[in-house]
Z-matrix of the N, CA and C atoms (Angstrom, degrees):
N
C 1 1.427
C 2 1.628 1 105.73
N 3 1.198 2 113.30 1 117.67
C 4 1.590 3 122.40 2 173.55
C 5 1.477 4 109.09 3 -86.53
N 6 1.320 5 119.33 4 93.82
C 7 1.513 6 120.18 5 -178.17
C 8 1.487 7 107.41 6 -72.45
N 9 1.405 8 121.81 7 -33.21
C 10 1.406 9 122.57 8 179.20
C 11 1.450 10 109.22 9 -56.56
N 12 1.360 11 118.78 10 -49.06
C 13 1.420 12 122.63 11 -175.70
C 14 1.443 13 112.49 12 -66.12
N 15 1.449 14 115.59 13 -42.35
C 16 1.450 15 119.75 14 178.40
C 17 1.453 16 116.55 15 -63.76
N 18 1.276 17 116.25 16 -33.83
C 19 1.521 18 127.12 17 172.41
C 20 1.408 19 113.02 18 -61.18
N 21 1.337 20 113.02 19 -45.95
C 22 1.519 21 118.66 20 174.77
C 23 1.581 22 111.36 21 -61.12
N 24 1.169 23 113.79 22 -42.98
C 25 1.489 24 119.14 23 -175.34
C 26 1.575 25 109.43 24 -67.90
N 27 1.370 26 109.10 25 -41.03
C 28 1.481 27 115.00 26 177.07
C 29 1.566 28 110.17 27 -57.16
N 30 1.321 29 114.30 28 -45.12
C 31 1.509 30 118.82 29 -179.61
C 32 1.528 31 113.76 30 -60.62
N 33 1.319 32 117.16 31 -29.18
C 34 1.414 33 119.09 32 172.99
C 35 1.466 34 113.73 33 -59.33
N 36 1.432 35 115.08 34 -35.63
C 37 1.384 36 119.02 35 -179.66
C 38 1.480 37 112.48 36 -63.62
N 39 1.349 38 115.18 37 -35.31
C 40 1.472 39 124.61 38 176.90
C 41 1.528 40 110.75 39 -66.21
N 42 1.431 41 113.71 40 -44.96
C 43 1.378 42 118.96 41 -170.17
C 44 1.607 43 108.40 42 -69.52
N 45 1.250 44 119.44 43 -21.27
C 46 1.449 45 120.20 44 178.96
C 47 1.529 46 116.93 45 -64.26
N 48 1.361 47 115.01 46 -17.12
C 49 1.465 48 120.73 47 -175.95
C 50 1.557 49 107.28 48 -110.86
N 51 1.274 50 119.63 49 13.45
C 52 1.465 51 128.74 50 177.27
C 53 1.596 52 109.98 51 53.02
N 54 1.291 53 122.79 52 -117.14
C 55 1.469 54 118.68 53 -175.63
C 56 1.504 55 108.09 54 -87.87
N 57 1.241 56 124.56 55 2.38
C 58 1.552 57 119.99 56 176.27
C 59 1.494 58 110.94 57 -87.70
N 60 1.303 59 116.38 58 162.78
C 61 1.397 60 121.07 59 -179.48
C 62 1.593 61 111.41 60 -75.39
N 63 1.270 62 115.68 61 141.20
C 64 1.450 63 121.48 62 173.55
C 65 1.518 64 112.75 63 -113.44
N 66 1.255 65 121.83 64 151.59
C 67 1.472 66 125.86 65 -179.73
C 68 1.538 67 108.06 66 -117.54
N 69 1.338 68 117.09 67 125.75
C 70 1.454 69 121.99 68 177.06
C 71 1.568 70 103.07 69 -110.71
N 72 1.267 71 117.84 70 124.19
C 73 1.517 72 122.82 71 -179.61
C 74 1.545 73 109.63 72 -99.23
N 75 1.316 74 113.35 73 135.78
C 76 1.401 75 119.58 74 172.15
C 77 1.491 76 111.75 75 -116.98
N 78 1.363 77 116.90 76 113.39
C 79 1.442 78 122.84 77 -172.01
C 80 1.571 79 108.40 78 -114.81
N 81 1.379 80 110.26 79 167.89
C 82 1.515 81 111.43 80 176.42
C 83 1.471 82 101.33 81 149.64
N 84 1.412 83 109.80 82 164.95
C 85 1.490 84 117.74 83 -173.44
C 86 1.492 85 111.26 84 -72.82
N 87 1.328 86 124.03 85 166.67
C 88 1.404 87 132.56 86 177.19
C 89 1.492 88 111.12 87 -55.15
N 90 1.365 89 116.49 88 127.20
C 91 1.475 90 124.85 89 -179.30
C 92 1.507 91 109.36 90 81.67
N 93 1.261 92 127.05 91 8.82
C 94 1.371 93 125.36 92 173.88
C 95 1.552 94 117.02 93 -65.15
N 96 1.278 95 113.83 94 -31.36
C 97 1.483 96 120.70 95 -172.75
C 98 1.551 97 114.76 96 109.92
N 99 1.225 98 120.36 97 29.37
C 100 1.388 99 125.86 98 -176.68
C 101 1.549 100 110.48 99 -64.81
N 102 1.301 101 110.32 100 -57.76
C 103 1.573 102 110.23 101 -172.90
C 104 1.550 103 109.52 102 -67.46
N 105 1.366 104 122.70 103 -29.54
C 106 1.344 105 125.69 104 175.56
C 107 1.557 106 109.55 105 -61.04
N 108 1.285 107 119.35 106 -47.81
C 109 1.417 108 124.57 107 178.25
C 110 1.511 109 112.42 108 -66.64
N 111 1.257 110 116.85 109 -43.04
C 112 1.500 111 119.84 110 -175.66
C 113 1.625 112 106.16 111 -65.77
N 114 1.318 113 116.39 112 -44.51
C 115 1.414 114 117.32 113 -173.28
C 116 1.578 115 108.45 114 -69.24
N 117 1.324 116 111.01 115 -38.30
C 118 1.503 117 118.10 116 175.26
C 119 1.520 118 111.53 117 -60.03
N 120 1.257 119 117.06 118 -45.28
C 121 1.575 120 118.45 119 178.54
C 122 1.451 121 108.72 120 -62.31
N 123 1.326 122 121.19 121 -42.57
C 124 1.490 123 119.68 122 -174.43
C 125 1.723 124 109.55 123 -65.53
N 126 1.375 125 112.84 124 -43.99
C 127 1.399 126 116.99 125 173.30
C 128 1.536 127 111.33 126 -55.59
N 129 1.404 128 115.91 127 -47.17
C 130 1.439 129 113.72 128 -171.13
C 131 1.520 130 109.18 129 -71.27
N 132 1.327 131 121.47 130 -33.93
C 133 1.533 132 127.24 131 -178.46
C 134 1.563 133 100.77 132 -63.81
N 135 1.423 134 120.43 133 -46.09
C 136 1.440 135 120.36 134 -172.31
C 137 1.663 136 106.68 135 -66.67
N 138 1.216 137 111.35 136 -36.99
C 139 1.589 138 113.19 137 -175.91
C 140 1.468 139 108.88 138 -58.98
N 141 1.338 140 114.17 139 -41.44
C 142 1.507 141 117.15 140 -172.53
C 143 1.544 142 110.69 141 -85.56
N 144 1.338 143 114.12 142 -37.63
C 145 1.488 144 116.01 143 -169.50
C 146 1.481 145 114.30 144 -112.94
N 147 1.332 146 121.03 145 0.67
C 148 1.391 147 128.57 146 173.68
C 149 1.489 148 116.54 147 106.87
N 150 1.333 149 116.88 148 163.86
C 151 1.450 150 122.02 149 -177.71
C 152 1.485 151 111.84 150 -61.93
N 153 1.236 152 117.73 151 138.72
C 154 1.510 153 126.30 152 177.17
C 155 1.545 154 111.54 153 72.92
N 156 1.286 155 120.20 154 9.52
C 157 1.434 156 121.74 155 178.20
C 158 1.543 157 111.10 156 -75.55
N 159 1.279 158 116.95 157 -13.83
C 160 1.517 159 124.65 158 177.05
C 161 1.534 160 107.32 159 -141.23
N 162 1.308 161 114.24 160 156.85
C 163 1.474 162 122.62 161 176.44
C 164 1.493 163 113.99 162 -146.26
N 165 1.346 164 115.71 163 158.47
C 166 1.451 165 124.54 164 -169.47
C 167 1.564 166 106.55 165 -107.04
N 168 1.340 167 115.32 166 131.07
C 169 1.486 168 119.55 167 175.92
C 170 1.587 169 109.65 168 -133.61
N 171 1.288 170 115.53 169 99.70
C 172 1.460 171 116.62 170 -179.93
C 173 1.491 172 116.55 171 -85.47
N 174 1.319 173 118.08 172 135.65
C 175 1.425 174 120.58 173 178.31
C 176 1.531 175 112.73 174 -65.45
N 177 1.391 176 117.35 175 -24.05
C 178 1.432 177 121.05 176 176.86
C 179 1.458 178 118.36 177 -58.62
N 180 1.362 179 115.24 178 -20.63
C 181 1.490 180 120.26 179 171.78
C 182 1.508 181 110.64 180 -65.47
N 183 1.282 182 121.64 181 -16.14
C 184 1.526 183 124.08 182 -177.18
C 185 1.550 184 109.60 183 -102.22
N 186 1.404 185 118.58 184 15.54
C 187 1.502 186 119.51 185 166.37
C 188 1.457 187 107.38 186 -53.72
N 189 1.314 188 121.23 187 141.89
C 190 1.414 189 122.72 188 163.47
C 191 1.570 190 110.62 189 -69.27
N 192 1.249 191 112.27 190 151.17
C 193 1.552 192 122.07 191 -179.94
C 194 1.532 193 106.07 192 -61.48
N 195 1.319 194 117.46 193 158.17
C 196 1.341 195 120.60 194 174.54
C 197 1.474 196 117.06 195 -64.90
N 198 1.393 197 113.45 196 -30.32
C 199 1.492 198 122.69 197 169.55
C 200 1.567 199 110.09 198 -52.89
N 201 1.293 200 112.01 199 -53.95
C 202 1.506 201 121.06 200 -175.96
C 203 1.587 202 107.43 201 -64.41
N 204 1.255 203 113.94 202 -44.63
C 205 1.536 204 117.54 203 177.55
C 206 1.413 205 114.20 204 -54.34
N 207 1.381 206 118.15 205 -46.83
C 208 1.388 207 125.46 206 178.65
C 209 1.539 208 110.38 207 -56.31
N 210 1.404 209 114.29 208 -47.80
C 211 1.446 210 124.65 209 -175.70
C 212 1.398 211 108.00 210 -57.51
N 213 1.348 212 114.50 211 -47.17
C 214 1.580 213 118.45 212 -174.63
C 215 1.491 214 116.06 213 -86.38
N 216 1.361 215 112.23 214 0.98
C 217 1.570 216 117.95 215 174.19
C 218 1.606 217 105.60 216 75.86
N 219 1.345 218 120.24 217 25.88
C 220 1.373 219 123.07 218 -178.04
C 221 1.590 220 115.42 219 -105.38
N 222 1.445 221 113.71 220 3.64
C 223 1.374 222 109.80 221 -175.18
C 224 1.528 223 119.60 222 -55.09
N 225 1.319 224 115.07 223 -32.84
C 226 1.415 225 118.72 224 -179.84
C 227 1.543 226 115.54 225 -81.88
N 228 1.298 227 110.17 226 -3.60
C 229 1.550 228 118.35 227 -179.37
C 230 1.705 229 108.94 228 -119.88
N 231 1.287 230 111.03 229 31.69
C 232 1.460 231 113.74 230 177.07
C 233 1.538 232 110.62 231 -59.90
N 234 1.268 233 116.64 232 135.17
C 235 1.479 234 118.62 233 -178.72
C 236 1.580 235 110.42 234 98.48
N 237 1.300 236 121.10 235 -12.09
C 238 1.402 237 126.49 236 177.47
C 239 1.485 238 107.55 237 -75.87
N 240 1.355 239 116.43 238 159.80
C 241 1.495 240 115.66 239 -172.24
C 242 1.528 241 113.33 240 -65.10
N 243 1.376 242 122.62 241 -29.33
C 244 1.418 243 118.25 242 173.35
C 245 1.428 244 118.39 243 -70.98
N 246 1.409 245 117.17 244 -10.93
C 247 1.537 246 123.39 245 -178.67
C 248 1.503 247 112.54 246 -81.38
N 249 1.305 248 117.76 247 0.92
C 250 1.464 249 125.14 248 177.99
C 251 1.551 250 114.88 249 -107.15
N 252 1.409 251 113.17 250 143.36
C 253 1.406 252 116.27 251 170.84
C 254 1.624 253 109.64 252 -81.00
N 255 1.319 254 115.04 253 79.89
C 256 1.426 255 123.09 254 -170.02
C 257 1.587 256 108.55 255 -62.75
N 258 1.343 257 116.36 256 -37.22
C 259 1.487 258 116.78 257 -172.99
C 260 1.610 259 107.94 258 -81.73
N 261 1.349 260 114.67 259 -21.25
C 262 1.510 261 115.77 260 172.77
C 263 1.576 262 106.22 261 -70.16
N 264 1.349 263 117.29 262 -43.60
C 265 1.368 264 121.96 263 178.82
C 266 1.618 265 114.06 264 -57.08
N 267 1.324 266 108.44 265 -47.55
C 268 1.474 267 116.68 266 -178.15
C 269 1.624 268 108.37 267 -61.95
N 270 1.292 269 112.78 268 -38.22
C 271 1.508 270 117.87 269 176.54
C 272 1.541 271 114.98 270 -63.05
N 273 1.316 272 110.84 271 -44.25
C 274 1.478 273 112.07 272 175.32
C 275 1.544 274 114.07 273 -68.23
N 276 1.245 275 116.57 274 -38.18
C 277 1.519 276 118.35 275 171.26
C 278 1.572 277 113.38 276 -54.14
N 279 1.356 278 112.58 277 -42.17
C 280 1.492 279 118.87 278 174.09
C 281 1.474 280 117.20 279 -54.10
N 282 1.462 281 111.51 280 -45.95
C 283 1.447 282 119.34 281 177.88
C 284 1.363 283 114.68 282 -63.35
N 285 1.492 284 113.77 283 -39.53
C 286 1.399 285 118.15 284 -178.57
C 287 1.634 286 113.35 285 -60.71
N 288 1.398 287 110.73 286 -34.39
C 289 1.492 288 119.45 287 -179.36
C 290 1.494 289 110.21 288 -78.46
N 291 1.201 290 118.84 289 -43.14
C 292 1.440 291 124.15 290 -166.80
C 293 1.469 292 116.46 291 -89.14
N 294 1.368 293 113.45 292 -19.43
C 295 1.480 294 119.33 293 179.72
C 296 1.488 295 115.23 294 -120.54
N 297 1.391 296 116.62 295 64.03
C 298 1.442 297 118.61 296 -165.33
C 299 1.511 298 112.73 297 -70.37
N 300 1.303 299 118.46 298 -15.77
C 301 1.536 300 117.72 299 176.94
C 302 1.505 301 114.92 300 -91.33
N 303 1.344 302 114.51 301 0.59
C 304 1.493 303 117.27 302 -174.74
C 305 1.479 304 111.65 303 -105.18
N 306 1.318 305 112.91 304 133.99
C 307 1.548 306 118.22 305 175.45
C 308 1.545 307 104.22 306 -77.87
N 309 1.447 308 108.67 307 134.69
C 310 1.473 309 119.63 308 -172.70
C 311 1.485 310 110.04 309 -127.69
N 312 1.372 311 116.26 310 125.08
C 313 1.414 312 120.07 311 -179.87
C 314 1.520 313 111.30 312 -86.80
N 315 1.310 314 117.52 313 144.48
C 316 1.396 315 124.83 314 -168.19
C 317 1.600 316 110.13 315 -128.10
N 318 1.194 317 117.84 316 131.90
C 319 1.515 318 125.41 317 -176.62
C 320 1.629 319 104.86 318 -76.39
N 321 1.326 320 114.16 319 169.15
C 322 1.450 321 123.02 320 177.13
C 323 1.546 322 108.95 321 -151.85
N 324 1.272 323 117.57 322 171.01
C 325 1.447 324 118.12 323 173.87
C 326 1.495 325 113.28 324 -108.95
N 327 1.319 326 114.91 325 135.98
C 328 1.467 327 116.24 326 -177.19
C 329 1.619 328 106.78 327 -103.66
N 330 1.308 329 110.55 328 121.11
C 331 1.483 330 119.41 329 178.71
C 332 1.507 331 113.99 330 -75.14
N 333 1.200 332 118.39 331 -9.41
C 334 1.484 333 123.11 332 174.14
C 335 1.505 334 111.18 333 -88.88
N 336 1.337 335 118.70 334 -43.81
C 337 1.489 336 124.65 335 176.89
C 338 1.547 337 109.27 336 -81.14
N 339 1.460 338 115.48 337 -25.71
C 340 1.418 339 116.84 338 -177.45
C 341 1.640 340 110.53 339 67.49
N 342 1.344 341 112.40 340 33.27
C 343 1.437 342 118.31 341 -179.05
C 344 1.548 343 107.41 342 -147.56
N 345 1.339 344 117.06 343 158.72
C 346 1.536 345 119.04 344 171.82
C 347 1.505 346 103.64 345 -74.09
N 348 1.410 347 108.28 346 155.86
C 349 1.485 348 117.54 347 178.59
C 350 1.586 349 102.74 348 -132.04
N 351 1.337 350 116.07 349 138.80
C 352 1.462 351 119.55 350 175.74
C 353 1.524 352 114.06 351 -78.59
N 354 1.380 353 111.99 352 147.82
C 355 1.517 354 117.22 353 165.11
C 356 1.434 355 116.65 354 62.88
N 357 1.383 356 117.62 355 30.38
C 358 1.433 357 118.65 356 177.55
C 359 1.476 358 111.55 357 -72.70
N 360 1.297 359 121.27 358 -35.80
C 361 1.371 360 127.46 359 -175.30
C 362 1.613 361 111.60 360 -115.07
N 363 1.251 362 113.19 361 156.61
C 364 1.536 363 117.23 362 178.56
C 365 1.575 364 105.04 363 -128.06
N 366 1.223 365 112.37 364 130.85
C 367 1.439 366 121.16 365 165.19
C 368 1.537 367 109.83 366 -89.91
N 369 1.305 368 118.38 367 106.17
C 370 1.489 369 117.97 368 -170.64
C 371 1.559 370 109.13 369 -75.03
N 372 1.291 371 115.83 370 160.34
C 373 1.506 372 116.95 371 176.92
C 374 1.526 373 113.46 372 -61.40
N 375 1.300 374 115.07 373 -22.97
C 376 1.415 375 116.62 374 -177.31
C 377 1.558 376 113.27 375 -81.46
N 378 1.225 377 115.67 376 -12.99
C 379 1.529 378 121.79 377 -173.94
C 380 1.533 379 107.52 378 -65.88
N 381 1.290 380 114.23 379 123.75
C 382 1.457 381 121.14 380 173.87
C 383 1.583 382 115.14 381 -103.24
N 384 1.353 383 115.62 382 -15.62
C 385 1.437 384 118.98 383 169.22
C 386 1.485 385 112.68 384 -133.77
N 387 1.367 386 110.69 385 125.68
C 388 1.468 387 116.79 386 179.67
C 389 1.620 388 101.69 387 -105.50
N 390 1.283 389 120.16 388 131.74
C 391 1.425 390 130.93 389 174.42
C 392 1.521 391 108.22 390 -102.23
N 393 1.254 392 118.70 391 114.01
C 394 1.412 393 127.76 392 179.64
C 395 1.587 394 111.83 393 -113.11
N 396 1.283 395 113.93 394 136.25
C 397 1.491 396 114.42 395 179.87
C 398 1.437 397 113.41 396 -136.79
N 399 1.366 398 115.10 397 149.56
C 400 1.531 399 119.21 398 -176.11
C 401 1.524 400 110.28 399 176.04
N 402 1.199 401 117.77 400 159.31
C 403 1.461 402 122.99 401 -178.89
C 404 1.435 403 117.07 402 -56.41
N 405 1.343 404 117.66 403 -44.43
C 406 1.496 405 127.33 404 -157.68
C 407 1.515 406 115.13 405 -108.97
N 408 1.445 407 117.29 406 11.51
C 409 1.374 408 121.15 407 -168.35
C 410 1.495 409 108.73 408 -64.28
N 411 1.184 410 127.87 409 -27.44
C 412 1.439 411 128.26 410 -177.80
C 413 1.519 412 116.18 411 -104.94
N 414 1.401 413 115.36 412 8.87
C 415 1.452 414 116.83 413 -170.91
C 416 1.599 415 105.39 414 -82.02
N 417 1.301 416 113.43 415 146.23
C 418 1.450 417 121.95 416 -176.41
C 419 1.586 418 107.58 417 -91.35
N 420 1.279 419 110.47 418 71.47
C 421 1.526 420 121.61 419 -177.98
C 422 1.439 421 110.00 420 -136.00
N 423 1.444 422 121.18 421 151.74
C 424 1.420 423 121.17 422 174.86
C 425 1.493 424 117.09 423 -48.95
N 426 1.291 425 116.71 424 134.58
C 427 1.454 426 123.81 425 -175.76
C 428 1.558 427 114.45 426 87.64
N 429 1.211 428 113.00 427 -48.32
C 430 1.517 429 119.30 428 178.40
C 431 1.525 430 111.94 429 -70.18
N 432 1.382 431 116.35 430 -36.17
C 433 1.421 432 122.55 431 174.16
C 434 1.579 433 107.89 432 -62.13
N 435 1.285 434 121.76 433 -42.45
C 436 1.452 435 129.90 434 -174.90
C 437 1.503 436 103.63 435 -66.29
N 438 1.322 437 115.79 436 -46.20
C 439 1.567 438 121.01 437 -176.36
C 440 1.489 439 111.62 438 -65.36
N 441 1.374 440 113.68 439 -36.36
C 442 1.544 441 120.85 440 -176.75
C 443 1.664 442 105.40 441 -68.15
N 444 1.246 443 115.34 442 -39.25
C 445 1.491 444 117.34 443 179.04
C 446 1.526 445 114.42 444 -60.76
N 447 1.338 446 118.39 445 -17.13
C 448 1.413 447 120.70 446 179.63
C 449 1.515 448 111.87 447 -92.69
N 450 1.351 449 118.27 448 -4.06
C 451 1.404 450 121.51 449 179.80
C 452 1.549 451 114.58 450 -97.11
N 453 1.292 452 118.31 451 133.31
C 454 1.517 453 118.67 452 176.59
C 455 1.468 454 111.82 453 -60.92
N 456 1.391 455 122.17 454 -44.76
C 457 1.317 456 126.59 455 176.98
C 458 1.549 457 109.85 456 -146.14
N 459 1.270 458 119.55 457 155.82
C 460 1.434 459 128.45 458 167.50
C 461 1.541 460 114.58 459 -123.53
N 462 1.304 461 113.87 460 124.79
C 463 1.583 462 120.01 461 -177.97
C 464 1.566 463 103.97 462 -107.35
N 465 1.236 464 114.61 463 137.96
C 466 1.465 465 121.86 464 -178.56
C 467 1.545 466 106.60 465 -104.17
N 468 1.345 467 112.91 466 127.59
C 469 1.439 468 121.15 467 179.99
C 470 1.553 469 107.95 468 -100.48
N 471 1.229 470 117.34 469 121.54
C 472 1.504 471 122.09 470 176.83
C 473 1.509 472 115.38 471 -120.47
N 474 1.274 473 117.41 472 150.29
C 475 1.504 474 126.99 473 176.55
C 476 1.531 475 108.56 474 -147.37
N 477 1.322 476 113.19 475 150.81
C 478 1.560 477 112.45 476 175.83
C 479 1.543 478 112.36 477 -56.74
N 480 1.352 479 113.75 478 148.52
C 481 1.582 480 117.91 479 -176.33
C 482 1.498 481 113.46 480 -55.49
N 483 1.417 482 115.19 481 -33.45
C 484 1.435 483 117.30 482 -174.80
C 485 1.630 484 110.00 483 -71.44
N 486 1.302 485 108.76 484 -40.94
C 487 1.458 486 114.33 485 172.19
C 488 1.456 487 118.15 486 -57.78
N 489 1.387 488 113.55 487 -43.20
C 490 1.471 489 117.12 488 176.30
C 491 1.560 490 110.89 489 -66.80
N 492 1.328 491 114.88 490 -36.31
C 493 1.447 492 110.10 491 -175.13
C 494 1.466 493 109.77 492 -68.14
N 495 1.358 494 118.66 493 -43.51
C 496 1.413 495 122.54 494 177.19
C 497 1.463 496 114.12 495 -49.59
N 498 1.396 497 119.41 496 -51.35
C 499 1.373 498 125.06 497 -179.63
C 500 1.595 499 111.18 498 -63.63
N 501 1.307 500 111.47 499 -37.28
C 502 1.551 501 111.02 500 177.44
C 503 1.437 502 115.68 501 -65.45
N 504 1.326 503 118.56 502 -41.93
C 505 1.464 504 129.76 503 178.65
C 506 1.578 505 105.71 504 -60.34
N 507 1.218 506 118.93 505 -45.88
C 508 1.473 507 123.97 506 -177.35
C 509 1.546 508 108.01 507 -66.17
N 510 1.455 509 117.30 508 -37.59
C 511 1.502 510 120.56 509 177.33
C 512 1.558 511 108.01 510 -67.78
N 513 1.313 512 123.02 511 -38.62
C 514 1.341 513 120.13 512 -179.48
C 515 1.588 514 113.26 513 -74.18
N 516 1.270 515 118.17 514 -32.42
C 517 1.395 516 123.54 515 173.69
C 518 1.597 517 110.85 516 -61.52
N 519 1.348 518 113.97 517 -42.71
C 520 1.480 519 117.05 518 176.98
C 521 1.469 520 110.25 519 -71.66
N 522 1.310 521 123.79 520 -20.09
C 523 1.389 522 122.16 521 176.25
C 524 1.432 523 114.51 522 -86.02
N 525 1.358 524 121.78 523 0.21
C 526 1.472 525 126.39 524 171.31
C 527 1.444 526 114.36 525 111.21
N 528 1.494 527 121.79 526 -2.88
C 529 1.415 528 115.31 527 175.84
C 530 1.507 529 114.69 528 -74.10
N 531 1.316 530 114.12 529 162.01
C 532 1.512 531 119.98 530 173.15
C 533 1.501 532 107.20 531 -74.77
N 534 1.339 533 115.73 532 165.21
C 535 1.422 534 119.75 533 177.12
C 536 1.622 535 113.36 534 -57.40
N 537 1.314 536 116.00 535 -42.38
C 538 1.459 537 117.68 536 177.15
C 539 1.502 538 114.09 537 -67.02
N 540 1.325 539 118.26 538 -40.87
C 541 1.458 540 125.05 539 176.52
C 542 1.561 541 111.58 540 -64.39
N 543 1.269 542 115.82 541 -38.76
C 544 1.456 543 121.38 542 -179.43
C 545 1.602 544 110.21 543 -66.58
N 546 1.299 545 113.71 544 -45.35
C 547 1.533 546 116.67 545 177.84
C 548 1.484 547 112.45 546 -65.40
N 549 1.464 548 112.27 547 -36.46
C 550 1.459 549 111.86 548 -179.25
C 551 1.581 550 111.67 549 -71.05
N 552 1.258 551 116.38 550 -36.84
C 553 1.439 552 117.81 551 -178.46
C 554 1.512 553 112.76 552 -68.99
N 555 1.344 554 117.28 553 -37.30
C 556 1.404 555 122.00 554 178.39
C 557 1.627 556 110.98 555 -63.52
N 558 1.434 557 109.51 556 -46.52
C 559 1.458 558 114.92 557 -178.17
C 560 1.506 559 113.61 558 -67.52
N 561 1.375 560 116.44 559 -35.56
C 562 1.493 561 118.48 560 -173.25
C 563 1.529 562 117.29 561 -94.84
N 564 1.367 563 109.16 562 -12.01
C 565 1.508 564 113.67 563 179.61
C 566 1.547 565 117.96 564 -133.52
N 567 1.325 566 116.59 565 -49.25
C 568 1.428 567 113.31 566 -179.88
C 569 1.513 568 117.22 567 -69.24
N 570 1.261 569 119.05 568 -41.29
C 571 1.417 570 124.77 569 -176.57
C 572 1.565 571 106.54 570 -70.14
N 573 1.345 572 121.74 571 -51.98
C 574 1.622 573 118.39 572 171.86
C 575 1.491 574 109.57 573 -49.06
N 576 1.455 575 120.53 574 -44.91
C 577 1.383 576 116.88 575 -178.82
C 578 1.596 577 111.44 576 -58.23
N 579 1.230 578 110.33 577 -39.99
C 580 1.592 579 115.07 578 -179.02
C 581 1.595 580 111.05 579 -64.00
N 582 1.298 581 113.78 580 -29.25
C 583 1.521 582 114.08 581 178.26
C 584 1.556 583 110.18 582 -64.23
N 585 1.320 584 116.37 583 -34.59
C 586 1.540 585 118.06 584 -178.30
C 587 1.506 586 104.03 585 -73.54
N 588 1.406 587 119.05 586 -46.02
C 589 1.425 588 118.69 587 -177.05
C 590 1.506 589 113.11 588 -56.33
N 591 1.399 590 117.40 589 -39.61
C 592 1.504 591 120.54 590 176.67
C 593 1.402 592 113.66 591 -57.82
N 594 1.300 593 121.55 592 -21.99
C 595 1.364 594 119.52 593 178.64
C 596 1.637 595 113.68 594 -70.19
N 597 1.258 596 110.61 595 -17.97
C 598 1.575 597 118.98 596 -174.93
C 599 1.474 598 109.03 597 -91.77
N 600 1.362 599 122.57 598 -1.95
C 601 1.398 600 127.47 599 -171.60
C 602 1.627 601 107.85 600 -53.74
N 603 1.302 602 113.20 601 -48.14
C 604 1.507 603 123.13 602 -172.34
C 605 1.589 604 107.82 603 -68.88
N 606 1.303 605 120.84 604 -12.83
C 607 1.428 606 121.97 605 179.78
C 608 1.558 607 112.28 606 -94.02
N 609 1.299 608 114.81 607 7.50
C 610 1.524 609 120.99 608 -178.90
C 611 1.477 610 108.05 609 -99.52
N 612 1.381 611 112.90 610 155.73
C 613 1.474 612 123.09 611 178.97
C 614 1.497 613 113.59 612 -80.51
N 615 1.242 614 120.07 613 -20.61
C 616 1.458 615 127.94 614 -170.12
C 617 1.499 616 113.15 615 -160.67
N 618 1.374 617 112.79 616 139.61
C 619 1.474 618 114.93 617 171.56
C 620 1.492 619 114.49 618 -110.58
N 621 1.318 620 116.65 619 134.51
C 622 1.448 621 119.96 620 -169.81
C 623 1.599 622 104.41 621 -126.83
N 624 1.225 623 113.72 622 134.37
C 625 1.526 624 121.49 623 177.37
C 626 1.558 625 109.29 624 -81.55
N 627 1.229 626 118.23 625 133.04
C 628 1.486 627 116.04 626 172.43
C 629 1.580 628 111.86 627 -90.36
N 630 1.232 629 121.18 628 6.62
C 631 1.471 630 123.21 629 173.72
C 632 1.400 631 109.43 630 -60.48
N 633 1.392 632 121.11 631 121.14
C 634 1.483 633 122.93 632 -169.98
C 635 1.469 634 115.66 633 99.88
N 636 1.297 635 116.98 634 -14.89
C 637 1.565 636 117.21 635 175.51
C 638 1.468 637 112.73 636 -68.46
N 639 1.222 638 120.88 637 -24.80
C 640 1.565 639 118.89 638 -179.57
C 641 1.495 640 111.37 639 -58.19
N 642 1.353 641 114.68 640 -37.28
C 643 1.405 642 114.75 641 173.10
C 644 1.411 643 113.56 642 -66.80
N 645 1.391 644 125.01 643 -35.65
C 646 1.356 645 127.65 644 179.48
C 647 1.596 646 106.09 645 -62.23
N 648 1.373 647 112.70 646 -46.23
C 649 1.442 648 116.85 647 -176.86
C 650 1.507 649 111.68 648 -58.37
N 651 1.363 650 121.09 649 -37.75
C 652 1.388 651 124.01 650 -179.76
C 653 1.484 652 115.20 651 -65.71
N 654 1.426 653 112.47 652 -33.96
C 655 1.486 654 118.35 653 179.16
C 656 1.495 655 110.17 654 -68.71
N 657 1.298 656 121.06 655 -32.92
C 658 1.405 657 118.42 656 -169.44
C 659 1.480 658 113.02 657 -72.45
C-alpha cells in the first residue's frame, strides 16, 4: 500500500471544492482496515500540507448507546446498520460541508467502555479534508444514501475474509471476550454485517486493498 500516493489522491478530493471542506469516505466490511487507512491518510495529508489540514471522523462515534440498543432489542446486533444513529451522522456531515470556518467536535467509540463518547476528535477550522470511515457509507439505504451524497468520493477497503476474521477475533479478545465468545460474535454478527457491506462495493469510486496495512498499524 503506497500511503504517499493515496494521500496525494485524497488531497485531490479536497482541491475539487476550492476553499470549502471536502469529505472523503472510507467504506468496507468489518475488519477490512478502514480506520487504519483513514488515520494514515489524515497523518499523510498533514505531513505534506500542514497540521490541521485534514481531520478524522469515525462513524463508530454514532453507535447507539447500550441502553438504547437494549431498548430496541439490538444488543446482540451491535455494529449492524440499524444500531447507528445514521441521521445524526448525516447531520454532522452536513455541518462539516456547510460550515467550513467552524471547528466541529466529533464523537468516537471507546472499545474499553464499549460505548460512544462525545467530542473525542476536533475538525479544526483549517481542515480542508475530512476523512470519515465506517461500514455502511456506500450502502443504498435510507440515511446512508443521504450521507453518501455529502462525500466527494468513497473508497472501498477490501481484505480476504480469513484476514478480516482473524483481525475481528483479535479485536474481540482485546475487548475482554473469551476465545469462544469472540469466535461466536464474529461468526454471528461481524461477518454477516460484512456481507451487507460487500453489496455496496460497486457504489464506491475506488477499491483499495488493505494488504500491507498491518505494517502501517504497527507504526502508528
